[in-house]
C-alpha positions in Angstrom: -37.8 46.2 14.7 -38.2 43.1 16.9 -39.4 41.0 13.9 -36.2 41.9 11.9 -34.0 41.0 14.9 -35.7 37.6 15.2 -35.3 36.9 11.5 -31.6 37.9 11.6 -31.1 35.7 14.7 -32.8 32.7 13.0 -30.8 33.2 9.8 -27.5 33.3 11.8 -28.4 30.2 13.8 -29.3 28.3 10.6 -26.1 29.4 8.9 -24.0 28.3 11.9 -25.7 24.9 12.0 -25.2 24.3 8.3 -21.5 25.4 8.5 -20.9 23.1 11.5 -22.6 20.1 9.8 -20.6 20.7 6.6 -17.3 21.0 8.4 -18.0 17.9 10.5 -18.6 15.8 7.5 -15.6 16.9 5.5 -12.3 15.2 6.2 -9.4 17.5 6.9 -6.7 17.9 4.3 -4.3 15.7 6.4 -6.9 13.0 6.6 -7.6 13.2 2.9 -3.9 12.9 2.0 -3.3 10.0 4.5 -2.7 6.6 3.2 -3.8 3.7 5.4 -2.6 0.0 5.3 -3.5 -1.6 8.6 -3.6 -5.4 9.2 -5.9 -6.2 12.1 -4.2 -8.6 14.6 -6.4 -8.1 17.6 -10.0 -6.9 18.2 -10.7 -5.6 21.7 -14.2 -5.1 23.0 -14.7 -2.6 25.8 -17.4 -2.9 28.5 -19.4 -0.1 26.7 -19.5 -2.2 23.5 -17.0 -0.1 21.6 -14.3 -1.9 19.6 -10.6 -1.2 19.2 -8.4 -2.7 16.5 -4.7 -3.4 17.0 -2.0 -4.5 14.6 0.8 -7.0 15.4 3.0 -4.3 16.9 0.2 -3.2 19.3 -0.7 0.0 17.4 -4.3 1.1 17.8 -6.3 1.9 14.7 -7.7 5.4 15.3 -8.4 6.8 11.8 -12.0 5.8 11.5 -14.9 4.3 13.6 -16.9 1.7 11.8 -20.7 1.5 12.2 -20.7 -2.2 12.7 -17.2 -3.2 13.9 -18.2 -6.8 14.7 -17.8 -7.7 11.1 -14.0 -6.9 11.2 -11.9 -9.8 12.4 -8.3 -10.7 12.9 -6.4 -10.9 9.6 -8.5 -8.2 7.9 -6.8 -5.4 6.1 -8.0 -1.8 6.5 -6.8 0.3 3.6 -7.2 3.8 2.1 -5.4 5.3 -0.8 -4.0 8.8 -0.5 -6.4 11.5 -1.7 -9.4 9.1 -1.5 -12.4 9.3 0.8 -13.1 5.5 0.6 -11.9 3.1 3.2 -11.7 -0.6 2.0 -11.6 -3.6 4.3 -10.0 -6.7 2.6 -10.4 -10.2 3.7 -8.7 -13.4 2.5 -10.9 -16.2 1.2 -10.3 -19.9 1.7 -7.9 -20.0 -1.2 -5.8 -17.2 0.2 -7.1 -14.6 -2.4 -7.6 -11.1 -1.1 -11.1 -9.9 -1.7 -12.9 -6.6 -0.9 -15.1 -7.3 2.1 -16.4 -3.8 3.0 -16.3 -0.3 1.4 -17.0 2.8 3.5 -17.1 6.4 2.4 -15.8 8.8 5.0 
């Protein structure tokens, strides 16, 4: 009896952990449908070494947290097409041509 209770408890705990992990890594339907076009005008570094990106109107970019935000600078464009899971960071080269600088899957 005790052995079966322990087995059921372990199975339930593993199922809950797997479900939580799956749901955490899946973007919501609203996030999936969202289209992003954000031109970085200001990069702010907080005392705890977190980064915040702002556009020319002072709006903060909150849709995604980048693993290495130090590579994103003023003038970069953060974009995502609707129904896509890929965020693309564009940067202009010396000739003024827009190039893909970074691709990130959500």
